[in-house]
N, C-alpha and C positions, 0 to 999 in steps of 0.2 A: 634252684635252677638259675637264678640270676647270678649267684656267685660262681657257679660252674662255667658260666659263659665269659669269665674274666679272660683277658687277652694273655695272661701269663700262662706258660705251658705247665702241664700237670707234672712234669719232671723236675720242676724247680722246688727248692726247699729253703726254709729258714732253719737256723740252729738256735735252739733254746739254751738259756743259761740260768743256773740257779744262784750260786754264790761265787762270783769270779775270784779266783785265787785260792779257793777253799775246796777244790775238787777232790783232794785226797781224803777229806773228812766228810764227804757228802753222806756216807752211810750213817755216821754218828749224828749229823744234822737231821737226817730223815726221821730219827726216833722221836724227837719232840714235835716235828712237823706232822708225823703220822698220828701222834697222840692228839694233837689239836684238831686234825681232820676227824678223828673218831669222836671227840667231844662234840664237834659241830654237827656231825651226822646224827648222833644219838640224841643230843639235846633238842635240836630242832624237830626231829622226827617225833620225839616224845610230846612236845608241845602241840604239834599238829594232831597227833592221835588223841591226846587228852581233850583238847578243845572240841574235836569232832565227836568223841564218845560221851563226854560228860555234859548232861543237859543243863546243869547249873551254870556252865560256862558259855551257853549260847546267848551271848550278849555282844553288842558292837565292839566293846573294848577288846574282848578276847577273839572276836572274828578278825580284827585287824592284826592282833598279835599272831594268830595262826597264818595270816597272809605274809607277815614279815618272816616267820619261820620257814614258810614254803619258798619264799624268794631266797633266803639264805641257803636253803638246801639246794636250790637250783644253781646258785653261784658256787657252792662247794663242789657239787658233782661236775660242773663244767670244767673246773681247773684241776680237780684231783688226778685224772689220768696223766696229764703232762708233767705236773709237779713231781709226783712220785716216780714217774717214768724217768725223769732226769736224775733224781736223787738215788734211786735204787739201781736202775739198769743203764744209766748214762745214755738213754734214748733221746738224743738231742734233736734229731731230725724231725721236722714236721712240714708237710706239704703246704704250700702257700694257700691252697683252697681250704684245707683243714684249719689253717691258722685264721683265715678270714671268718670261717664259721664259728670258731671258738671266740674270736674277738667280738663278733656280733652278739653271742650269748652273754659274754662278760658284761658288755655295756647295756644290754637289755635288762639283765637282772640288777645292774647297778642303778639304772634309771627307775626300775620298778621299786626298788627298796627306798629310793628317795621319795617317790610318790606315796608309798605306804606310810612313811614317817609323817608326811603331810596329813594323811587321813587320820593318823593317831593323834596328831596335834589338834586337829579339828574336834576329835572325840573328847579330848581333855578340855578344850575350850567350851564345848557345849555342856559338859558335866559340871564345870566350875562356874561359868558365867551365866548359863541359862539352864539350871537344873530342872526347872519345872517343864521346860520344853524338850528335855533330853529324851525321855522315853517316848514322847509323841513323835519326835522328828527322826531320831536314829533308831528306826525299826530294823527288823531282819531284812526286809525288802530294800530299805534304803542302804543298808550295808552292802547288799549284793550289787545295787546300782553303782555305788562308789567303787567297788572292785572292778566292775565292767568298764567304768569310765577310766580308771587307771590303766587297764589293759589297752583300751582304744587309744588312749593318749600316746602310749609307746608305739603302737602301730602307725599312727598318723605321722609321727615325727621321725621314726626310724626307717620307714619305707623309702623316703628319698635318699637316705644314707646308703641303703643297699644299692639303689640305682647308681649313685655316684661311685661306689666301690666296683660296680660292674664295668666301669670304663677306665679303671686305674690299673696300670701294670706295675709289678714290683720286681726288683732286682733279686734274683735267687742267690743262694749261697751266703747270705748275710747272717750275722750273729745278733740275735735280739738280747735285750738286757734282762729278761725275766724268763721264768719257766712256764709262762703262758703268754698269749698274744694280746697285746695292749695297743690301742690305736696310736697314741703319741710315739710309741716305740717303732711301729711299723712304717709310719709315713716318711721316716728318714730314708727309706730305701725304695721310693717310687721313682719311675722314670720322669714323671711330670714334676712340676714345681711343688715341693712338699709344703710350702707355705700356704697354698690354697687349701689343701686337705687339712693342714693344721688349724688354719683359721676356721674352717667349717666345723671341725671337731670341737675347738674351743668355744665357738658360738653355740653349738648344740648343748655342750655341757653347761655353759653359763646360763643359757636360756632355760633348760630343764631343771638342773640342780640348783642354779642360782635363784630361779623363781620359787622353787620349793623351799629353799632356805629363807627367803623373804616371807613367805607365808607362815613358816614355823616361827620365825622371830616375831612377826606381827601377832600371831596367836598368843605367844607368851607375854607380849606387852599387855594385851588385853587381860590375860590371866593374872598377871602381877597387879594390874590396876584393880581388878576385882578382889584379889586376896588382901591387898593393903587396905581396902575399904571395910574389911571384916574387923570388928572390934576385938573379939576374943582371940588372944594369941594361940590358944590351943586349936581353935578352928582354922587359923591361918596355917599352922604347921601341918594339920591334917590335910588341908586342901593342896598344899605344896608337895606333900609326901606322895600324892597320887601321880605327880609328874616326874618324880625322880628317875624312874625306869626309862621313861621316854627321853628325858634329857641325856641320860647316859647312852642310849641307843643312837641318838642324833650325834653325839660327840664322837663315839667310836666309829661311826660311818663317815662323817664328813671330814674329820681331821686327817686321817690317812689318805683319803681320796684326793683332797685338795693338795696335800703335801706331795703326793706322787705326780699329780698333773703339773704342778709348778716345777718340780725337779726335772721333768722332761722338757717342758716348753720354755721356761725362763732361765733356768740355771743349767746351761749345757755342760759346765765343768763339774757337775756333781759326780763324785766317785760312784762307780758302778755298784759297789757293795752296798752303799747307802740306798741306791735305787732298788736293789734286790730286797733289802730289809723293809723299805717302805711298801714294796709290792706285796710281800707276804703279810704285812700288817693290814694292808688294804683288803687282801683276800680273806684272812683268817680272823681278824679281830671282831668284826660284826657277827659272823656266824657262830663264833665260839662264845663271845661274851653275852650276846643278847639272851639266849636261853638261861644262862647262869644268873644274869641280873634279874630277870623276871621271875625265875624260880626262887631266888633268895629273898627278893623284896615282896613278891605277891604271895600271900599265904594260901590263897585258893589254888593257885597253880601248883604250889609246892605240895599241898595235901593231895591234889588230884594225881600228881606224878607218883607220890608214895603209894597211893591206893592202886595205881596201875601196876607197879612192880610187885606189891603184895599179892594182888590177884594172880599175877603170873606165877609167883612163888608158890601159892597155894595150889594152883592148877598143876604145876610140875610135880609137887610132892604127892598129890592125889594120883597122878599118873604112875609115879614110881611105886606107890603103895599097891596099886592094882596089878602092875606087872610083876611085883614081887610075890604075889599070891598064886602065880602059876607054878605048878610043880614041874619037876624035871621031865615028866612024861608029856608035857604040853597041855595038861588038863588043869582047869581052874579049880583051886581049892576053896571050899566054903568056910574054912576056919578063919 
C-alpha cells in the first residue's frame, strides 16, 4: 500500500536490459542462465527439504543452513520472472510500482542472507572456541530466536526505506542496466536529487552489510586464535575444515555484491556489459554455489540428499510396478 501511493503514475514504465549489445543471442545466453536457475531452485529446495525431514540434521548448524537456502530460494524466485522474460520473450517493460516491489524484495533477501551468514559465523565460533557451551547455549529454541531477530532486524531498518520510497517520484521510460530492479540503478532516474537517495542506500548497505562483515571477520579472528593454540596439526586442520563451506559462502556473496555496488556508485564509466555480468553473478552465484559447496563438503548433507532421491526412486518404481499389474479390462491381477 505504501508503494502504491507513490506519486509516479501507474502508466509509467522502466525498460529492463539483460546484456547490452548482445540482444541477437539472448536465446543462446538464456540456456546457461536457465540451467543455473534450475540448479539454484533444485539445490536449495533439496537442502530445505532434507534438513526439515531428517531428524539427525535438527541441529543449529543445519538450521542456519536451511535458513540460507530459504533466503537463496526467495532471491532466485524474485528475479526469475523478469530475467527469463527479457531473455526469452524480450518483455522489457516493467511498471515502476512493480519495479519498486521487486527492488524491495531483492534488497530484503540480500540483507537477510548477510544476517544469516553472521549467524553461521557465530555458530562456528561457538563450536570451535566454546565447544563445552555449544550444546547448552545453541539449542533449538535459541536457533529460532536468532531467526526471529534476523527477521525483525530487516523490518526495523527497511520500513523507513519504504516510507522514503513512498515520497520519491521516478522518470518513466528510462532504460535500466539489469534484467531486475536494483536501487543504485533506479535512483539515477528520480526527479529529486539522486545523491540523497544514493547516500541513504549506501549508508544502509554499509551499516547492515558492513556491520555483518565486521562481525564475521571478528569471529574468524577469534577462531584463528583458538585454532593456532591447538598443538596437534591434525586437530587444527579438522577445526578449520568445518569453516571452509562458510568461508566460501561469505566470499561468493560479498564479492559480487560489493563489486556491483561500487560499479554503480563510484565508477560511472563502467561498461554496461560488465555491470550486467556482475549483476548476474550477484544474483546467481550464491544460490547456485551454496548448495553445491555444502553438498560436496558436508558428508551428512550429501548422504541425506542421496537418500531422498533414492527414496523417491523406490517409490516411483513401486508405483509403476503396481500400475503395470492392472490388466487391459481395468481389473487388478493377483499374479
